[in-house]
N, C-alpha and C positions, 0 to 999 in steps of 0.2 A: 044677611045674617053675619053677626060679628064672630070672629074666631079668636080664641084665646091662645096665644103662643106661649109655650113653656120653654124657658131657656134650658138648654141641655147642660148638665153638669160636666165639669172639666174631666173628672175621673171617667165618666161614661164616654166622653169623646176620645180619650186616650185609648181606652179598651177597645172601642169600635174601630179605630184606625189600625191598631195592631191586629184585630180580628179580620179586617178586610185583607190585610197582607198575608197572615198565616193561614186562615181558614178558607179563604177564597182563592187568592193568587197561587199559593202552593198547591192547593187542591186541583186547580186547573192544570198545573204541570203534571200531577199524578194522573189526571184523567187522560192525558195524551201519551202516557208512557206505554211501552210495549208490555210491561207486566200486567197492566190493567186490561189490555186487549186479550191477553192469554186466558183471562178468567172466564171468558164466555162472550157470546154475542150480545146478551142483554145487559151485562154488567156495566159497560161504559155509558150506555144510555141512562141506566138507573143512577149511576154515580153522578152523571152530568145534571140530572134533575135535582139530585140532592144538593149539589153545589149551587145550582141556580136558586133553589128555594132558600138556602142559607144566605145567599147574597141579598135576596129580597127581604128576608127577615132582618138582617143587619141594617138595611136601608130603612125599614120601618122603625127600628129602634133609634136610628139616627134622627129621624123626624119626630121622635118621642111619641110613637103610636103603640098602643097596647097590643095590637094585632102582630106587630113585629116581634115582641117578646114571646107571645104565644106561639107564633110560627117557628121561632128559634127553638123552643122547647120540643115542638113536634119533630123538627129536623134533627135535634139531638137524639131523640128516641129512635128515629129511623136510622141514623148513622150508627148508633150502638147496635141495633139489630144487624145491620150490614157488616159491622166490624166483627161481631161474634160469629156470624155465619161464615165469613171468609177468613176468620182467625187472623185478623190484622188490627187488634186493639192496641192503640198507642196511649200509654198512661199520661203522657204530657198533654196530648190533645184532649183527653177526657177531663183532666184537671182544669185545663184552660176553659173548656166549655161549661163545666160546672161552676167555675168562678164567674163566668159571664152570666149564667142563670141567676146566681146569687146577687150580682150587681143589678141585673134587670129587676129582680124581686124587690130590692131596696127602693128603686125609683119607679116601681110599677104604678103606685098611686098618683104620681106626678104626670104620668103619660096620658095622652088624649084617648078617649074612648072612640071618637069618630074616625072615619076613614080620612 
């Protein structure tokens, strides 16, 4: 079976590299912080799953897969619920993620439907 490869746009590559740094690496630092552990027993595990799914979603978009963009939107919704419940909404993070969703929507038709 022949696969069609879609070249990733430069803008998307730049946004994804910055997102790996800010949304995944910095989140891992927050995951290991004492403030996160004080929020409860289940919260670090929940936050860790959210960071892992966000990493998987960004990797899917890196390979120009539609499921990556869809999973990113789901993790955005879950992180918004988490931030509202724990009263830790960061405006900069929300704006960055909304900008990513807009960029993913622009290139969504060019992304591959298959796994």
